[in-house]
C-alpha positions as MATLAB code, in Angstrom:
seq = 'MTRYLISFDDGAMTFPAEDLPEVAEAAHAVVRAAQDAGVWVFGGGLERQRASVVGTDGTVTDGPYPETKAVIGGFSVVDVPSREEALRWAARFAASCRCAQEVREIMDDPDV';
ca = [
     -38.376  -39.093   41.884;
     -35.936  -36.284   41.514;
     -33.670  -34.333   44.114;
     -33.512  -30.642   44.305;
     -31.449  -28.467   46.216;
     -33.210  -25.605   47.771;
     -30.816  -22.905   48.883;
     -30.358  -19.172   49.999;
     -27.485  -16.939   49.970;
     -25.510  -16.156   53.180;
     -26.787  -12.642   54.323;
     -30.178  -12.897   52.603;
     -32.068  -13.320   55.844;
     -32.259   -9.544   56.796;
     -35.071   -9.431   59.524;
     -34.178   -8.300   62.988;
     -32.195  -10.377   65.132;
     -34.960  -10.665   67.816;
     -37.244  -12.292   64.937;
     -34.793  -15.355   64.849;
     -36.807  -17.638   67.365;
     -40.094  -16.867   65.371;
     -38.209  -17.638   61.770;
     -36.447  -20.665   63.169;
     -39.747  -22.164   64.339;
     -41.230  -21.586   61.081;
     -38.467  -23.011   59.259;
     -38.432  -26.055   61.490;
     -42.089  -26.573   60.851;
     -41.430  -26.563   57.087;
     -38.753  -29.440   57.557;
     -41.259  -31.385   59.911;
     -44.026  -30.933   57.066;
     -41.213  -32.337   54.647;
     -40.368  -35.209   56.905;
     -44.074  -35.910   57.087;
     -44.638  -35.780   53.442;
     -41.705  -38.314   52.950;
     -39.729  -35.847   50.565;
     -36.965  -34.499   52.971;
     -33.603  -35.943   52.535;
     -31.426  -33.450   54.262;
     -30.565  -29.784   54.991;
     -29.137  -27.177   57.253;
     -27.836  -23.631   57.957;
     -24.219  -23.081   57.355;
     -22.085  -21.241   59.932;
     -20.747  -17.833   59.075;
     -17.132  -18.618   58.906;
     -14.357  -18.574   56.196;
     -14.418  -21.564   53.938;
     -11.279  -23.569   53.192;
     -10.649  -24.486   49.589;
      -8.710  -27.973   49.000;
      -6.984  -27.850   45.527;
      -6.536  -30.836   43.204;
      -3.022  -30.997   44.480;
      -4.407  -31.266   48.182;
      -3.069  -27.716   49.222;
      -5.518  -25.835   51.377;
      -6.441  -22.215   50.814;
      -8.704  -20.178   53.116;
     -11.576  -18.531   51.332;
     -13.876  -17.199   50.188;
     -12.278  -15.256   47.720;
     -13.006  -11.411   47.391;
     -14.701  -12.209   44.026;
     -17.203  -14.304   45.449;
     -20.572  -12.549   45.052;
     -22.659  -15.045   47.175;
     -22.100  -18.176   49.290;
     -24.847  -20.493   50.576;
     -26.246  -19.622   54.078;
     -28.474  -22.646   54.125;
     -29.946  -25.483   52.160;
     -32.426  -28.182   51.924;
     -32.461  -31.304   49.621;
     -35.893  -32.639   48.868;
     -36.751  -35.811   46.611;
     -40.012  -35.016   44.808;
     -41.800  -36.180   41.545;
     -41.609  -32.866   39.733;
     -39.783  -29.580   39.609;
     -43.147  -27.890   40.386;
     -43.479  -29.562   43.763;
     -39.861  -28.388   44.435;
     -40.691  -24.900   43.681;
     -43.857  -25.406   46.121;
     -41.565  -26.316   48.937;
     -39.207  -23.566   48.189;
     -42.107  -21.300   48.476;
     -42.874  -22.579   51.930;
     -39.083  -22.380   52.963;
     -39.142  -18.581   51.399;
     -41.926  -17.755   53.548;
     -40.626  -19.349   56.606;
     -37.307  -17.974   56.359;
     -38.364  -14.518   55.091;
     -35.742  -14.827   52.027;
     -35.681  -15.939   48.329;
     -34.739  -19.483   47.698;
     -32.943  -20.754   44.834;
     -34.054  -24.291   43.301;
     -31.391  -26.357   41.422;
     -32.240  -30.281   40.347;
     -29.333  -32.474   41.468;
     -27.793  -34.648   38.567;
     -28.546  -38.124   38.989;
     -25.668  -40.652   38.849;
     -26.559  -43.990   38.135;
     -23.613  -45.521   39.142;
     -24.190  -44.727   42.838;
];
């Protein structure tokens, strides 16, 4: 099987704040369904905070940088047999989270 990253941009969830409990329950229901189906690997939402960027020399810089157009607000990793199935899971997450989802295949590393 192949692992896919399903993610959405920070700020993409533009529903009213009072809808958050309903959206959270819907998203958790999709996670439970993915767990029950045996395709769930890992995922979660990311706190809205400034990122720290660690350079190759170990220096730490606070970010994100002004030129950053989008950052990940949340993600799921699923392990499925096809891109089509990953897209089906992404559609379920999109409906539950009320925002578009990006789907990207994770490269396999045969040495790990």
